[in-house]
C-alpha positions in Angstrom: 58.7 61.4 -48.4 56.1 60.5 -45.8 57.9 58.7 -42.3 55.2 56.2 -42.8 54.9 53.1 -45.4 51.8 53.3 -46.2 51.6 50.0 -48.3 52.3 48.5 -44.9 50.1 49.8 -42.6 47.2 49.2 -45.2 48.0 46.1 -45.3 48.1 45.2 -41.5 45.2 47.6 -40.9 43.0 45.6 -43.6 44.2 42.5 -42.2 43.9 43.2 -38.3 41.0 40.8 -37.0 39.1 43.5 -34.5 38.9 46.7 -33.6 41.2 46.4 -30.8 43.6 45.0 -33.2 43.1 48.3 -35.7 43.8 50.2 -32.8 46.8 48.4 -31.2 48.4 48.7 -34.8 47.4 52.9 -35.8 48.8 53.5 -31.9 52.0 51.8 -32.5 52.7 53.2 -35.9 52.0 57.1 -34.5 54.1 56.4 -31.2 56.9 55.0 -33.2 58.0 57.9 -35.5 58.7 60.5 -32.7 59.5 59.3 -29.2 58.4 62.3 -27.4 54.8 61.6 -29.1 52.1 59.8 -26.6 48.7 59.0 -28.6 45.3 57.8 -27.2 41.9 57.1 -28.8 38.5 57.9 -27.6 35.5 56.2 -29.2 32.2 58.5 -29.5 29.0 57.0 -28.6 26.1 58.5 -30.6 23.5 57.9 -28.1 24.8 59.1 -25.1 26.8 61.9 -27.2 30.3 61.2 -25.1 33.8 59.3 -25.8 34.0 56.3 -24.2 36.7 53.3 -23.7 39.5 55.2 -24.5 42.5 53.3 -25.5 46.5 53.9 -24.9 49.4 52.0 -26.1 52.1 51.3 -23.2 55.1 49.5 -24.9 53.7 46.3 -26.3 50.6 46.4 -24.3 47.0 48.4 -25.5 45.6 49.7 -22.1 41.9 50.4 -22.1 40.1 53.2 -19.6 36.4 52.7 -19.5 34.4 56.2 -19.0 31.9 58.2 -20.3 33.0 61.8 -21.2 30.0 63.9 -22.5 31.0 65.9 -25.4 29.3 69.3 -23.6 32.2 69.3 -21.1 34.9 69.5 -24.0 36.4 72.6 -25.1 33.2 74.5 -27.0 35.3 75.4 -29.9 36.7 71.4 -30.3 33.4 70.6 -30.3 31.7 72.9 -32.7 34.4 72.1 -35.2 34.0 68.1 -34.6 30.9 66.9 -32.8 28.0 69.8 -33.7 29.0 71.1 -36.9 25.6 72.0 -38.4 25.8 75.5 -37.1 28.5 76.0 -39.8 27.9 73.7 -42.5 24.6 74.0 -44.8 22.9 71.1 -44.9 21.6 71.2 -48.1 25.2 70.8 -49.3 26.0 67.4 -50.9 29.3 67.7 -49.7 29.9 64.9 -46.9 31.9 65.7 -43.4 34.8 63.7 -44.9 34.8 66.1 -47.0 34.9 69.0 -45.4 37.7 67.3 -43.7 39.9 67.2 -46.4 39.0 70.2 -47.6 39.5 72.4 -44.5 41.9 72.1 -41.8 41.5 68.7 -40.6 42.8 69.1 -37.2 42.4 71.4 -34.1 45.2 72.5 -31.4 43.9 73.4 -28.3 45.2 76.6 -26.2 46.9 75.7 -23.1 44.0 77.0 -21.2 41.6 74.3 -22.4 44.0 71.6 -21.0 41.9 70.8 -18.3 39.3 70.2 -20.4 41.3 67.6 -22.2 43.0 66.0 -19.3 41.0 63.0 -19.2 41.5 62.0 -22.6 45.4 63.2 -23.0 48.4 59.9 -22.7 50.6 62.5 -20.1 49.3 64.8 -17.3 50.9 67.5 -18.5 52.2 68.4 -22.0 53.4 71.4 -24.1 51.7 70.6 -27.6 48.6 68.7 -28.5 46.8 68.0 -31.8 42.8 66.4 -32.2 42.0 64.7 -35.2 38.4 63.1 -35.9 38.0 59.0 -37.4 35.1 59.3 -38.9 33.2 57.3 -42.0 31.2 59.3 -44.1 29.3 61.6 -41.9 29.4 59.3 -38.7 31.8 60.0 -36.0 34.1 57.5 -34.7 36.5 58.1 -32.8 38.7 61.2 -32.1 42.7 60.8 -31.5 44.3 62.8 -29.6 48.4 63.2 -30.1 50.4 65.2 -27.2 54.1 65.8 -26.8 56.4 67.3 -23.4 58.1 69.3 -26.4 56.8 72.9 -28.1 55.7 72.9 -31.4 55.6 69.3 -31.5 52.9 69.1 -34.1 53.8 71.3 -37.1 51.7 71.0 -40.5 54.0 69.3 -42.3 53.8 66.3 -39.5 49.6 66.4 -39.6 49.7 66.3 -43.3 51.9 62.6 -42.6 49.1 61.6 -39.7 46.3 62.4 -42.3 46.7 59.2 -44.7 47.5 56.6 -42.1 44.4 58.5 -39.7 42.0 57.2 -43.0 43.3 54.2 -43.7 42.6 53.3 -39.6 38.8 55.2 -39.5 38.4 52.5 -43.3 39.2 50.0 -40.9 37.6 50.3 -37.6 34.5 51.5 -39.8 34.2 47.8 -41.3 34.9 45.9 -38.2 32.1 47.8 -36.5 30.0 47.2 -39.2 30.7 43.6 -39.5 30.4 43.7 -35.9 26.7 45.3 -36.2 25.6 42.8 -38.6 27.1 39.6 -36.3 24.4 41.0 -33.6 21.1 39.6 -33.2 18.9 42.8 -32.6 16.0 42.1 -30.2 13.1 44.3 -28.8 14.1 46.7 -26.2 17.8 46.3 -26.8 18.4 49.5 -28.3 19.8 48.0 -31.9 18.4 50.1 -34.7 18.0 48.0 -38.0 19.5 48.4 -41.4 17.6 50.1 -44.1 18.0 47.1 -45.7 16.5 45.0 -43.1 13.7 47.3 -42.5 13.0 46.9 -46.4 13.3 43.0 -46.5 10.8 43.3 -43.9 8.2 45.4 -45.6 8.7 43.1 -48.4 7.8 40.1 -46.3 4.7 41.3 -45.0 3.5 42.8 -48.5 4.1 39.5 -49.6 2.1 37.3 -47.1 -0.8 40.7 -47.3 -0.6 39.8 -51.2 -0.9 35.7 -50.2 -3.9 36.0 -47.8 -5.8 38.7 -50.4 -5.1 36.5 -53.4 -6.6 33.4 -51.3 -9.8 35.3 -50.1 -10.3 36.4 -53.8 -10.5 32.8 -54.8 -12.9 31.6 -52.3 -15.2 34.6 -53.2 -14.6 33.7 -56.4 -15.9 30.0 -55.8 -18.4 31.4 -54.0 -20.0 33.6 -56.7 -19.6 30.4 -59.4 -21.7 28.3 -56.7 -24.3 31.1 -56.4 -24.4 31.9 -60.4 -25.7 27.9 -59.9 -28.0 28.3 -57.8 -29.5 31.6 -59.2 -29.6 29.2 -62.8 -31.3 26.4 -61.1 -33.6 28.3 -59.0 -34.7 31.6 -60.4 -33.0 33.8 -62.9 -35.2 36.5 -62.7 -35.5 36.4 -58.5 -34.6 39.9 -57.4 -33.1 38.5 -54.1 -30.2 36.4 -56.5 -29.6 39.5 -58.4 -28.8 41.5 -55.4 -26.8 39.2 -53.9 -24.8 38.4 -56.8 -24.3 41.8 -56.7 -23.2 42.5 -53.4 -20.5 39.5 -54.2 -19.5 41.1 -57.3 -18.9 44.3 -55.1 -16.5 42.5 -53.0 -14.8 40.7 -55.3 -14.1 44.4 -57.0 -12.7 45.8 -53.5 -10.3 42.8 -53.0 -9.3 43.5 -56.9 -8.1 47.3 -55.8 -6.6 46.0 -52.4 -4.0 43.5 -54.2 -3.7 45.8 -57.1 -2.5 48.5 -54.2 -0.4 45.8 -52.3 1.3 44.7 -56.0 1.8 48.5 -56.0 3.5 49.0 -52.4 5.9 45.9 -53.2 7.2 47.3 -56.4 7.9 50.9 -54.7 9.4 49.0 -51.8 12.1 46.6 -54.3 13.0 50.2 -56.1 13.8 52.0 -53.1 15.9 48.6 -52.4 17.5 48.8 -55.5 18.8 52.4 -55.4 19.9 51.9 -51.7 21.8 49.0 -53.6 23.1 51.2 -55.8 24.0 53.7 -53.5 26.2 51.1 -51.2 27.6 49.8 -54.2 29.1 53.5 -55.1 30.1 54.3 -51.4 32.2 50.9 -51.6 33.5 51.6 -55.3 34.4 55.0 -53.5 36.5 53.7 -50.8 38.3 51.3 -52.6 39.2 54.4 -55.3 40.8 56.0 -52.5 42.8 53.1 -51.2 44.2 53.1 -55.0 45.0 56.7 -54.9 47.0 56.0 -51.2 48.6 53.0 -52.7 49.6 55.2 -55.7 51.0 58.1 -53.6 52.6 55.8 -51.1 55.4 54.2 -54.3 58.7 56.4 -55.4 58.0 58.7 -58.1 60.4 61.1 -60.1 59.3 64.3 -59.3 59.1 65.3 -62.9 57.1 62.3 -63.8 54.8 62.3 -61.2 52.1 64.6 -63.2 52.5 62.8 -65.8 51.9 59.6 -63.9 48.9 61.3 -62.2 47.3 62.0 -65.4 47.4 58.8 -66.7 45.8 57.3 -63.7 43.8 59.9 -63.7 42.4 58.7 -67.1 42.0 54.9 -66.5 40.0 55.2 -63.5 37.9 57.9 -64.2 37.2 56.5 -67.8 37.9 59.9 -69.6 39.6 60.7 -72.4 40.9 64.2 -71.7 42.2 65.4 -68.6 45.0 68.2 -67.8 46.5 68.8 -64.8 47.4 72.4 -64.1 49.9 74.0 -61.8 50.4 78.1 -60.6 54.2 79.8 -61.7 56.0 81.2 -59.3 54.2 84.6 -59.8 51.5 82.2 -58.3 49.4 85.0 -61.2 49.0 82.0 -64.0 48.0 78.4 -64.6 50.0 76.3 -67.3 49.4 72.8 -68.2 51.8 70.4 -66.3 50.5 67.3 -67.7 47.5 66.3 -70.1 45.8 63.3 -72.3 43.4 64.3 -75.2 44.8 67.5 -75.8 47.1 69.0 -79.2 50.8 69.2 -77.7 51.5 71.7 -79.4 48.1 73.4 -78.2 48.8 72.7 -74.6 52.3 73.7 -74.4 51.0 77.2 -75.1 47.8 77.5 -73.0 48.6 79.6 -70.1 45.5 80.7 -68.1 45.4 84.0 -65.8 44.0 83.6 -62.4 40.5 84.5 -62.3 40.0 84.0 -66.0 38.2 81.1 -68.0 37.0 77.9 -65.9 40.1 77.0 -64.7 41.2 80.6 -63.8 37.8 80.6 -62.4 38.3 77.4 -59.9 41.6 78.6 -58.4 40.4 82.5 -57.9 37.5 81.1 -56.0 38.8 77.6 -54.8 35.6 75.8 -55.5 35.0 73.2 -57.7 32.9 73.3 -60.9 30.9 70.5 -61.9 28.7 70.5 -64.9 26.3 68.0 -65.9 24.8 69.4 -68.9 25.3 72.6 -70.9 23.1 74.6 -68.6 24.5 74.1 -65.5 27.9 76.1 -66.7 26.9 79.5 -64.7 30.4 80.3 -64.5 32.1 79.5 -67.5 31.4 77.2 -70.6 33.5 75.0 -72.9 35.5 77.6 -76.2 33.8 74.6 -78.3 37.2 75.5 -80.7 37.9 71.8 -79.8 36.2 68.3 -80.1 34.2 67.5 -76.6 32.0 64.7 -76.4 29.6 65.9 -74.4 28.9 69.2 -71.7 29.7 67.2 -68.7 33.2 68.0 -67.5 34.5 68.2 -63.9 37.2 71.0 -62.4 38.2 70.8 -59.0 41.2 73.4 -57.3 44.3 71.7 -55.7 44.6 73.0 -52.1 47.6 72.6 -49.8 48.5 74.4 -46.4 45.5 77.0 -47.6 47.2 77.5 -50.5 45.9 77.2 -54.3 48.9 74.5 -55.8 46.5 73.8 -59.2 43.8 73.1 -60.9 42.3 69.2 -62.2 40.1 69.3 -65.3 38.2 66.1 -66.2 36.1 65.6 -69.3 35.0 63.8 -71.8 33.9 60.7 -70.5 34.0 57.2 -72.5 30.5 56.5 -74.3 29.5 60.5 -73.8 28.1 59.9 -70.3 27.9 62.3 -68.2 29.6 62.7 -64.9 27.7 61.8 -61.5 27.7 63.3 -58.1 29.6 60.2 -57.0 32.5 61.1 -59.6 32.8 64.6 -58.0 33.8 63.5 -54.5 35.9 60.8 -55.9 37.5 63.7 -57.9 37.4 66.3 -55.1 39.2 63.8 -52.3 41.9 62.2 -54.9 42.5 65.8 -55.3 42.9 66.9 -51.9 45.2 64.0 -51.6 47.5 64.9 -54.4 47.8 68.5 -53.4 49.0 67.7 -50.6 51.7 65.7 -52.1 52.1 68.2 -54.8 52.2 70.7 -52.1 54.8 68.9 -50.1 56.9 68.6 -53.0 57.3 72.1 -53.7 57.8 72.8 -49.7 60.5 70.6 -49.8 62.1 72.0 -53.2 61.8 75.5 -51.2 63.3 74.1 -48.4 66.2 72.6 -50.2 67.1 75.9 -51.9 67.0 77.8 -48.9 69.6 74.8 -47.6 
C-alpha cells in the first residue's frame, strides 16, 4: 500500500484556495514521508525559458525565493529530458508529453558531478541523493520538483512510484489555479498576455457580424437607390440609353455587395465551426482529467489482491462503455499470457486461453510494448480479430501494462456499446490508466516476491 492517503491528498489539493496553498500542501506531504527528505518546487516561465519562484517549506512556513535561472544553465541531460525533448520525440506522434512521462521513466537522478548545476534549486546545500520530477499540464511544463536527501540511495523505484500519483494530482491542481488566474486577468495591449483560442474566435465573430451588418445596410441603401432610379426612368424615358447604363451600373454594385455578403457569411460559418471543434476538444480533455481522477480514487481504496483484476475489468467496462474487456497477465515464466479477469467472453473459453508472447494481437503488444489501436478493420496491420466470436464492430484497443521497465500484462477493450468505434481520446485514457494500473499490479507482485524471500 502507498504511504500516501491519495483520497485525502486529492481533497486537500482540490480545495486549496490558490497556487501557494497547493504548493504548501504538496511539499508538506512529501517531507512528512521521510524525515531526511527535503523538497523544493521551481516554477517554469516559458517566455524566458527559465526557472523562477522557488518554493520551500520550512516547518509550517512556505518560503519563496524570486530567482531567474535559465534552463540552459542546468545539467544538459536534465534539459533534454524535461524541457527540450524535441530531439527525441516525433512531433507527428499523437502521444502527449504527459503520456511520455507515464510510458517512460518519469524522473531524473543527477550524477554527483551535476550537483553544482542544481545547487540553486536544492533545499540542502550538500546532498547524497537527488531526484527531479516535472509537473506538467498536457504538453505545458509548469514546474520542476527537486527532492534531496543526506542519505545515499534514498530514492528507489518504489519511492518514486509512490510519489508519481501525488505529483500528478498536484500538477492538475496547479494547472486549474493557473488557468483561473489567467482568465481573471484583463489582457491589455503591450502587456504580453496572449488571448485564448476561444477569445480570438469570439473577436473574429464580432468583427464579421459588424461587417455583415454594414454590408446589409449598404445593400438596402443601394436597393432604395435602384428603386428611385427605376421610377425616374419610367417617368422620363424608358428608352434613354443614359438611364439604362446607370441602371446596369447600380445592378453591378448590388451584385458585388451580394457576393461580399455571401463571403462574410461563409467566414462566419467557418469561425463557428472552428469554435465548436475547440469546445469539443476542451470537453474531451476535461473528461480525461475527471477519468484519471476516478482511476486514482479507485486505486486508492483498499482491495483484496485476488479480487483486484475483476474489480478493474468491471470498472473499465462501466467507464469505457464497452461490453467486452479482458485483463491478461504474464505467468511466472514470462512466456505466456492468460486471462486473469474478463467480461463478455464465454467462461469455458476464457479459462483455456493461453497466448505466447509474440503471437496474436495480445502477444504482439506484450512483445513490442506498443499499444495497438484499430478504428476499422483496414487499420489492423499487426493482427486482426479471429472472427470466431461475436464482435459488434472492428474497432478495438490493446495496450501493454508496463512497470519498472517490465511487461506485467495486457489490457484488451472491444465491443463499444452501440457499435461505435474507439477514438484517440479513448486510446489516451487507456494508456494513462493502464500505466497507473501497471504500477499497482507490479507493486503487488514485488510485494509478494519480497514476502516470499522474507
